C-alpha positions in Angstrom: 27.8 -50.9 -7.7 27.5 -47.5 -6.1 24.7 -46.0 -4.2 25.5 -42.5 -5.4 22.6 -40.3 -6.5 22.6 -37.1 -8.4 22.8 -34.1 -6.1 19.6 -32.6 -7.6 17.7 -35.7 -6.6 19.0 -35.5 -3.0 18.2 -31.8 -2.7 14.7 -32.4 -4.1 14.0 -35.1 -1.5 15.3 -32.8 1.2 13.1 -29.9 0.1 10.0 -32.2 -0.1 10.8 -33.6 3.4 10.8 -30.0 4.8 7.8 -28.8 2.8 9.6 -26.3 0.6 9.1 -27.9 -2.8 5.7 -26.3 -3.4 7.1 -22.8 -2.8 10.1 -23.4 -5.0 7.8 -24.8 -7.7 5.6 -21.7 -7.5 8.6 -19.3 -7.9 10.0 -21.3 -10.8 6.6 -21.5 -12.5 6.0 -17.8 -12.3 9.5 -17.1 -13.7 8.8 -19.4 -16.6 5.4 -17.8 -17.2 7.1 -14.4 -17.5 9.5 -15.9 -20.1 6.7 -17.6 -22.0 4.4 -14.6 -22.4 7.0 -11.9 -22.9 7.4 -8.3 -22.0 4.1 -6.9 -23.4 2.0 -9.3 -21.3 4.1 -8.7 -18.2 3.7 -4.9 -18.6 -0.1 -5.5 -18.3 0.0 -8.2 -15.7 -1.2 -6.9 -12.3 -0.9 -10.1 -10.4 0.2 -13.7 -11.0 0.2 -16.5 -8.5 0.0 -20.3 -8.3 -2.4 -22.2 -6.1 -4.0 -25.7 -6.2 -2.3 -26.5 -9.5 -3.8 -23.4 -11.1 -2.0 -20.3 -12.3 -4.0 -17.2 -11.7 -3.2 -14.2 -13.9 -4.7 -10.8 -13.6 -4.4 -8.5 -16.6 -5.4 -4.8 -17.0 -6.2 -5.1 -20.7 -9.4 -6.8 -22.0 -7.8 -7.3 -25.4 -4.8 -9.1 -23.9 -7.1 -11.2 -21.6 -8.9 -12.4 -24.7 -5.7 -13.1 -26.6 -4.2 -15.0 -23.7 -7.3 -17.1 -23.3 -6.8 -18.4 -26.9 -3.2 -19.5 -26.1 -3.5 -20.6 -22.5 -3.5 -24.4 -23.4 -0.2 -24.0 -25.3 1.3 -21.9 -22.6 0.2 -24.5 -20.0 1.8 -27.3 -22.0 5.0 -25.3 -22.4 5.2 -24.5 -18.7 4.7 -28.2 -17.7 7.4 -29.2 -20.1 9.8 -26.7 -18.7 9.0 -27.8 -15.2 9.6 -31.4 -16.2 6.4 -32.5 -14.4 2.7 -31.9 -14.7 2.4 -29.2 -12.1 -0.1 -26.9 -13.8 -3.6 -28.1 -14.6 -5.3 -24.8 -15.5 -4.6 -21.1 -16.2 -7.3 -18.8 -14.8 -7.4 -15.3 -16.4 -9.2 -12.5 -14.6 
């Protein structure tokens, strides 16, 4: 029997030990958000950041804010699936 572990698992443990996992998760989550919503939303996104398990999105279009509010549960589910963990609990649109 071998004590070998996948390199990803070892790197994840190392990052957590040094406190970098949260920052890497935030970068990955924002990148996945950009892919999930597409070019049109990103053109109207003024700011997007992740804090306290919430993704904050600032849009410059009232119509897109309304439209995004209808699909935020589906987007949140998709992002959590892509992250392979439940990292996101809420999307806040302002």
